[in-house]
FIKEVO-623701 format. One record per residue (C-alpha): z, y, x negated; residue number from 1; residue in one letter. Coordinates in Angstrom, 3 decimals, always signed. Each point is the difference from the previous one (the first is absolute). Layout:
N
<r z="Z" y="Y" x="X" n="NUM" res="A"/>
...
REM end
This chain:
235
<r z="-0.188" y="+23.310" x="+1.461" n="1" res="M"/>
<r z="+3.523" y="+0.886" x="-1.417" n="2" res="V"/>
<r z="+0.139" y="-2.705" x="-2.423" n="3" res="F"/>
<r z="-3.486" y="+0.611" x="-1.800" n="4" res="S"/>
<r z="-1.260" y="+1.810" x="-3.664" n="5" res="P"/>
<r z="-1.029" y="+2.595" x="+1.545" n="6" res="S"/>
<r z="+2.824" y="+1.713" x="+2.560" n="7" res="N"/>
<r z="+0.785" y="+3.646" x="-1.963" n="8" res="P"/>
<r z="+3.744" y="-1.215" x="-0.823" n="9" res="V"/>
<r z="-1.287" y="-3.085" x="-1.105" n="10" res="F"/>
<r z="-2.284" y="+1.901" x="-2.100" n="11" res="L"/>
<r z="+3.191" y="+2.452" x="-0.972" n="12" res="I"/>
<r z="+2.260" y="-2.455" x="-0.627" n="13" res="C"/>
<r z="-2.518" y="-2.219" x="-2.592" n="14" res="K"/>
<r z="-0.625" y="+3.132" x="-1.851" n="15" res="D"/>
<r z="+3.559" y="+1.091" x="-0.500" n="16" res="A"/>
<r z="+0.938" y="-3.593" x="-1.398" n="17" res="A"/>
<r z="-3.311" y="+0.106" x="-1.942" n="18" res="G"/>
<r z="+1.256" y="+3.250" x="-1.527" n="19" res="I"/>
<r z="+3.172" y="-0.392" x="-0.646" n="20" res="A"/>
<r z="-0.792" y="-4.179" x="-1.746" n="21" res="G"/>
<r z="-2.453" y="+2.604" x="-2.813" n="22" res="N"/>
<r z="+3.181" y="+2.682" x="-0.211" n="23" res="I"/>
<r z="+2.579" y="-3.201" x="-0.960" n="24" res="F"/>
<r z="-2.545" y="-2.107" x="-1.528" n="25" res="A"/>
<r z="+0.117" y="+2.521" x="-2.653" n="26" res="F"/>
<r z="+3.614" y="-0.529" x="-1.344" n="27" res="G"/>
<r z="-1.594" y="-3.578" x="-0.467" n="28" res="L"/>
<r z="-3.218" y="+1.787" x="-1.995" n="29" res="F"/>
<r z="+2.586" y="+1.727" x="-2.324" n="30" res="V"/>
<r z="+2.917" y="-2.549" x="-0.447" n="31" res="S"/>
<r z="-1.592" y="-1.062" x="-3.281" n="32" res="P"/>
<r z="+0.177" y="+3.512" x="-2.013" n="33" res="I"/>
<r z="+3.610" y="-0.624" x="-1.026" n="34" res="H"/>
<r z="-1.414" y="-3.036" x="-1.859" n="35" res="T"/>
<r z="-3.488" y="+1.579" x="-1.161" n="36" res="F"/>
<r z="+2.321" y="+2.892" x="-1.553" n="37" res="R"/>
<r z="+2.099" y="-2.118" x="-1.848" n="38" res="R"/>
<r z="-3.090" y="-1.873" x="-0.928" n="39" res="I"/>
<r z="-2.125" y="+3.220" x="-1.181" n="40" res="M"/>
<r z="+3.628" y="+1.040" x="-1.803" n="41" res="R"/>
<r z="-0.103" y="-3.195" x="-2.219" n="42" res="N"/>
<r z="-3.571" y="-0.843" x="-0.110" n="43" res="R"/>
<r z="+0.976" y="-3.045" x="+0.863" n="44" res="A"/>
<r z="-0.497" y="-2.369" x="+2.970" n="45" res="T"/>
<r z="+2.989" y="-1.692" x="-0.815" n="46" res="E"/>
<r z="+0.949" y="-2.773" x="+1.703" n="47" res="E"/>
<r z="-0.993" y="+1.735" x="+3.265" n="48" res="F"/>
<r z="-3.299" y="-2.720" x="+1.854" n="49" res="S"/>
<r z="-3.532" y="+1.801" x="+0.841" n="50" res="G"/>
<r z="-0.455" y="-2.551" x="+3.078" n="51" res="L"/>
<r z="+1.448" y="+1.413" x="+2.744" n="52" res="P"/>
<r z="-2.403" y="+3.189" x="-0.672" n="53" res="Y"/>
<r z="-2.913" y="-2.227" x="-0.694" n="54" res="I"/>
<r z="+0.920" y="-2.118" x="+3.559" n="55" res="Y"/>
<r z="+1.013" y="+3.730" x="+1.675" n="56" res="A"/>
<r z="-2.988" y="+1.108" x="-0.492" n="57" res="L"/>
<r z="-2.158" y="-3.047" x="+1.118" n="58" res="L"/>
<r z="+2.497" y="-0.049" x="+3.631" n="59" res="N"/>
<r z="-1.540" y="+4.165" x="+0.287" n="60" res="C"/>
<r z="-3.546" y="-0.961" x="-0.765" n="61" res="L"/>
<r z="-0.379" y="-2.735" x="+2.205" n="62" res="I"/>
<r z="+2.597" y="+1.912" x="+2.680" n="63" res="S"/>
<r z="-1.906" y="+2.664" x="-0.589" n="64" res="M"/>
<r z="-3.256" y="-1.545" x="+0.562" n="65" res="W"/>
<r z="+1.736" y="-1.481" x="+3.816" n="66" res="Y"/>
<r z="+0.646" y="+3.392" x="+0.889" n="67" res="G"/>
<r z="-3.651" y="+2.157" x="-0.421" n="68" res="S"/>
<r z="-2.765" y="+0.304" x="+2.821" n="69" res="P"/>
<r z="-1.653" y="-2.730" x="-1.771" n="70" res="I"/>
<r z="+2.280" y="-2.990" x="+1.194" n="71" res="I"/>
<r z="+2.332" y="+1.295" x="+2.379" n="72" res="S"/>
<r z="-0.684" y="+2.823" x="+2.896" n="73" res="P"/>
<r z="+2.982" y="+2.821" x="-0.267" n="74" res="D"/>
<r z="+1.872" y="-1.264" x="-2.304" n="75" res="N"/>
<r z="-0.201" y="+3.246" x="-2.597" n="76" res="I"/>
<r z="+3.768" y="+0.103" x="-1.006" n="77" res="M"/>
<r z="-0.301" y="-3.275" x="-0.967" n="78" res="V"/>
<r z="-2.131" y="+1.253" x="-2.410" n="79" res="M"/>
<r z="+1.087" y="+3.267" x="-0.930" n="80" res="T"/>
<r z="+2.887" y="-1.937" x="-1.364" n="81" res="V"/>
<r z="-1.134" y="-2.426" x="-1.478" n="82" res="N"/>
<r z="-3.094" y="+2.012" x="-1.933" n="83" res="S"/>
<r z="+3.419" y="+2.132" x="-1.564" n="84" res="V"/>
<r z="+1.635" y="-2.813" x="-0.513" n="85" res="G"/>
<r z="-2.723" y="-1.352" x="-2.046" n="86" res="A"/>
<r z="-0.700" y="+3.161" x="-2.523" n="87" res="V"/>
<r z="+4.154" y="-0.403" x="-0.455" n="88" res="F"/>
<r z="-0.569" y="-3.433" x="-1.422" n="89" res="Q"/>
<r z="-2.915" y="+0.667" x="-2.078" n="90" res="L"/>
<r z="+1.684" y="+3.332" x="-1.698" n="91" res="V"/>
<r z="+3.509" y="-2.416" x="-0.487" n="92" res="Y"/>
<r z="-2.240" y="-2.883" x="-1.363" n="93" res="I"/>
<r z="-2.223" y="+2.174" x="-1.954" n="94" res="A"/>
<r z="+2.996" y="+1.123" x="-1.907" n="95" res="L"/>
<r z="+1.951" y="-3.746" x="+0.141" n="96" res="F"/>
<r z="-3.792" y="-0.826" x="-1.858" n="97" res="I"/>
<r z="+0.153" y="+3.494" x="-2.896" n="98" res="I"/>
<r z="+4.030" y="-1.128" x="-1.546" n="99" res="Y"/>
<r z="-0.453" y="-3.910" x="+0.754" n="100" res="A"/>
<r z="-0.143" y="-1.427" x="-2.900" n="101" res="E"/>
<r z="-3.070" y="-2.340" x="-1.166" n="102" res="K"/>
<r z="+0.911" y="-2.972" x="+1.748" n="103" res="T"/>
<r z="+1.272" y="+1.577" x="+3.274" n="104" res="K"/>
<r z="-3.701" y="+2.904" x="+0.105" n="105" res="K"/>
<r z="-2.336" y="-3.849" x="-0.057" n="106" res="M"/>
<r z="+2.196" y="-1.330" x="+3.081" n="107" res="K"/>
<r z="-0.232" y="+2.866" x="+2.329" n="108" res="M"/>
<r z="-3.601" y="+1.267" x="-1.136" n="109" res="L"/>
<r z="-0.415" y="-3.910" x="+0.812" n="110" res="G"/>
<r z="+1.548" y="+0.662" x="+3.822" n="111" res="L"/>
<r z="-1.371" y="+3.752" x="+0.466" n="112" res="L"/>
<r z="-3.219" y="-1.643" x="-0.619" n="113" res="A"/>
<r z="+0.690" y="-3.701" x="+2.081" n="114" res="A"/>
<r z="+1.327" y="+2.870" x="+3.093" n="115" res="V"/>
<r z="-3.429" y="+1.819" x="+0.148" n="116" res="C"/>
<r z="-1.924" y="-3.254" x="-0.245" n="117" res="G"/>
<r z="+2.603" y="-1.217" x="+3.182" n="118" res="L"/>
<r z="-1.052" y="+3.016" x="+2.091" n="119" res="I"/>
<r z="-3.276" y="+0.335" x="-1.007" n="120" res="A"/>
<r z="-0.552" y="-3.424" x="+1.221" n="121" res="I"/>
<r z="+2.062" y="+0.945" x="+3.526" n="122" res="I"/>
<r z="-1.676" y="+2.881" x="+0.181" n="123" res="V"/>
<r z="-3.666" y="-1.909" x="+0.339" n="124" res="Y"/>
<r z="+1.102" y="-2.916" x="+0.855" n="125" res="G"/>
<r z="+1.308" y="+2.027" x="+3.058" n="126" res="S"/>
<r z="-3.109" y="+2.354" x="+0.412" n="127" res="L"/>
<r z="-2.275" y="-3.913" x="+0.164" n="128" res="Q"/>
<r z="+2.094" y="-0.519" x="+3.582" n="129" res="I"/>
<r z="-2.194" y="+1.597" x="+3.042" n="130" res="A"/>
<r z="+2.065" y="-0.559" x="+2.188" n="131" res="D"/>
<r z="+2.776" y="+3.228" x="+0.422" n="132" res="A"/>
<r z="+2.724" y="-1.740" x="+1.670" n="133" res="A"/>
<r z="-0.501" y="-2.807" x="-2.519" n="134" res="I"/>
<r z="+0.132" y="+2.081" x="-2.922" n="135" res="R"/>
<r z="+3.141" y="+1.749" x="+1.099" n="136" res="Q"/>
<r z="+1.639" y="-3.646" x="+0.781" n="137" res="L"/>
<r z="-0.532" y="-0.972" x="-4.014" n="138" res="V"/>
<r z="+0.543" y="+3.161" x="-1.540" n="139" res="V"/>
<r z="+2.667" y="+0.712" x="+2.291" n="140" res="G"/>
<r z="+2.096" y="-3.495" x="-0.711" n="141" res="V"/>
<r z="-0.989" y="+0.519" x="-3.647" n="142" res="L"/>
<r z="+1.980" y="+3.467" x="+0.506" n="143" res="S"/>
<r z="+2.917" y="-1.159" x="+1.629" n="144" res="C"/>
<r z="+0.179" y="-3.356" x="-2.324" n="145" res="A"/>
<r z="+0.751" y="+2.820" x="-2.983" n="146" res="S"/>
<r z="+2.172" y="+2.045" x="+1.655" n="147" res="L"/>
<r z="+2.742" y="-2.706" x="+0.846" n="148" res="I"/>
<r z="+0.137" y="-1.204" x="-3.389" n="149" res="S"/>
<r z="+0.283" y="+3.116" x="-1.219" n="150" res="M"/>
<r z="+2.894" y="+0.350" x="+2.477" n="151" res="F"/>
<r z="+1.537" y="-3.182" x="-0.821" n="152" res="A"/>
<r z="+0.199" y="+0.104" x="-3.568" n="153" res="S"/>
<r z="+3.086" y="+2.144" x="+0.095" n="154" res="P"/>
<r z="+1.625" y="-3.790" x="+1.035" n="155" res="L"/>
<r z="+0.750" y="-0.021" x="-3.207" n="156" res="F"/>
<r z="+1.951" y="+3.335" x="-0.234" n="157" res="I"/>
<r z="+1.288" y="-0.973" x="+3.060" n="158" res="I"/>
<r z="+1.441" y="-3.251" x="-1.707" n="159" res="N"/>
<r z="+1.497" y="+1.572" x="-2.839" n="160" res="L"/>
<r z="+1.792" y="+2.193" x="+1.755" n="161" res="V"/>
<r z="+2.038" y="-2.755" x="+2.324" n="162" res="I"/>
<r z="+0.751" y="-2.236" x="-3.665" n="163" res="R"/>
<r z="+1.217" y="+3.095" x="-1.771" n="164" res="T"/>
<r z="+1.152" y="+2.297" x="+2.846" n="165" res="K"/>
<r z="-1.555" y="+2.789" x="-1.817" n="166" res="S"/>
<r z="-2.742" y="+2.538" x="+0.961" n="167" res="V"/>
<r z="-0.467" y="+0.861" x="-3.257" n="168" res="E"/>
<r z="-3.775" y="-1.663" x="+0.100" n="169" res="F"/>
<r z="-0.195" y="+1.264" x="+3.144" n="170" res="M"/>
<r z="-1.009" y="+4.243" x="+0.142" n="171" res="P"/>
<r z="+1.334" y="+2.105" x="+3.094" n="172" res="F"/>
<r z="-2.956" y="+1.852" x="+0.624" n="173" res="Y"/>
<r z="-2.666" y="-2.681" x="-0.380" n="174" res="L"/>
<r z="+1.302" y="-2.367" x="+2.686" n="175" res="S"/>
<r z="+0.562" y="+3.351" x="+2.361" n="176" res="L"/>
<r z="-3.872" y="+1.228" x="-0.644" n="177" res="S"/>
<r z="-0.770" y="-4.079" x="+0.067" n="178" res="T"/>
<r z="+1.727" y="+0.035" x="+3.808" n="179" res="F"/>
<r z="-1.541" y="+3.305" x="+1.001" n="180" res="L"/>
<r z="-3.489" y="-0.522" x="-0.707" n="181" res="M"/>
<r z="-0.389" y="-3.851" x="+1.564" n="182" res="S"/>
<r z="+1.837" y="+1.416" x="+2.876" n="183" res="T"/>
<r z="-2.277" y="+3.071" x="+0.543" n="184" res="S"/>
<r z="-2.996" y="-2.024" x="-0.485" n="185" res="F"/>
<r z="+1.677" y="-2.793" x="+1.929" n="186" res="L"/>
<r z="-0.153" y="+2.524" x="+3.058" n="187" res="L"/>
<r z="-3.324" y="+1.129" x="-1.245" n="188" res="Y"/>
<r z="-1.763" y="-3.159" x="+0.628" n="189" res="G"/>
<r z="+1.914" y="-0.760" x="+3.582" n="190" res="I"/>
<r z="-1.639" y="+2.634" x="+1.113" n="191" res="F"/>
<r z="-2.980" y="-0.223" x="-1.627" n="192" res="N"/>
<r z="+0.251" y="-3.929" x="+1.328" n="193" res="F"/>
<r z="-0.705" y="-0.892" x="-3.245" n="194" res="D"/>
<r z="+1.708" y="-3.502" x="-1.020" n="195" res="L"/>
<r z="-1.522" y="+0.230" x="-3.425" n="196" res="F"/>
<r z="+2.104" y="+3.229" x="-0.275" n="197" res="V"/>
<r z="+3.107" y="-0.303" x="+1.472" n="198" res="Y"/>
<r z="+0.687" y="-3.586" x="-0.455" n="199" res="V"/>
<r z="+0.398" y="+0.032" x="-4.122" n="200" res="P"/>
<r z="+1.695" y="+3.058" x="+0.353" n="201" res="N"/>
<r z="+2.771" y="-1.461" x="+2.904" n="202" res="G"/>
<r z="+0.515" y="-2.493" x="-2.921" n="203" res="V"/>
<r z="+0.673" y="+2.897" x="-2.529" n="204" res="G"/>
<r z="+2.131" y="+1.489" x="+2.542" n="205" res="T"/>
<r z="+2.349" y="-2.756" x="+0.287" n="206" res="I"/>
<r z="+0.030" y="-0.213" x="-3.179" n="207" res="L"/>
<r z="+0.869" y="+3.645" x="-0.729" n="208" res="G"/>
<r z="+2.684" y="-0.612" x="+2.287" n="209" res="I"/>
<r z="+1.472" y="-2.305" x="-1.702" n="210" res="V"/>
<r z="-0.595" y="+1.077" x="-3.405" n="211" res="Q"/>
<r z="+2.175" y="+3.738" x="+1.162" n="212" res="L"/>
<r z="+2.785" y="-2.333" x="+1.942" n="213" res="A"/>
<r z="+0.634" y="-1.676" x="-3.119" n="214" res="L"/>
<r z="-0.013" y="+3.035" x="-1.937" n="215" res="Y"/>
<r z="+2.676" y="+1.360" x="+2.037" n="216" res="F"/>
<r z="+2.011" y="-3.312" x="-0.378" n="217" res="H"/>
<r z="+0.233" y="-0.001" x="-3.605" n="218" res="Y"/>
<r z="-0.484" y="+3.352" x="-1.090" n="219" res="K"/>
<r z="+3.265" y="+0.726" x="-0.966" n="220" res="D"/>
<r z="+0.009" y="-3.175" x="-2.357" n="221" res="S"/>
<r z="-2.451" y="+1.271" x="-2.105" n="222" res="S"/>
<r z="+1.594" y="+3.251" x="-0.867" n="223" res="K"/>
<r z="-0.549" y="+1.600" x="-3.593" n="224" res="G"/>
<r z="-2.999" y="-2.302" x="-0.985" n="225" res="N"/>
<r z="-2.757" y="+2.007" x="-2.020" n="226" res="S"/>
<r z="-2.258" y="-2.635" x="-1.253" n="227" res="R"/>
<r z="-3.715" y="-0.078" x="+1.327" n="228" res="E"/>
<r z="-1.298" y="-0.572" x="+3.704" n="229" res="P"/>
<r z="-1.516" y="-3.475" x="+0.125" n="230" res="L"/>
<r z="-2.085" y="+2.186" x="+2.831" n="231" res="I"/>
<r z="-3.109" y="+1.269" x="-1.692" n="232" res="V"/>
<r z="-2.143" y="+0.611" x="+2.511" n="233" res="S"/>
<r z="-0.513" y="-0.407" x="+3.283" n="234" res="Y"/>
<r z="-2.085" y="-3.069" x="+0.609" n="235" res="A"/>
REM end
């Protein structure tokens, strides 16, 4: 059949979109490096928050589990991109804990333990579901909800840009990487007939377009600003 996941053209397009998504996601994963260079240079986390990295780790682990062959067939690209993302977030969290003051350090350790516990519950609970289709549905809903909430997080920044008429706190390359990655996995999900991939990434694509449109609309009014970006994590 023409509209079949086994169609050779669909398979090629799906793999191409998945590879592109993995490449563009790298831009998101490395985006906090500038922030952590500052943290390491000053040997302090200052006013930066570690919550975005904790949440990003949780998101990556849930999506990685959904992309695994145990949960959904033929979603290897989803598993690989989130595996790499989880490693990056763990490194960022470790550095944050090293340089944070005692109160923040204990809070981050507690949140990290909570993430590990929650993922363990999700993995164990899903493995108790004998029916493969229901198991994929349950984990897929969790992954979809997590991704949508992640993509919706820049709404605060969008509101800030509109209110201040400045893109000082919305880095261009971060917005561009988010848009390109979301679009790639939107196509990947469509070619793979997986609504738990294309629905949340469709939301991400729309929000990415909004961010880019706002950037080009307000960029001239933001020249000369030199403060640190408010967004310090892709999640």
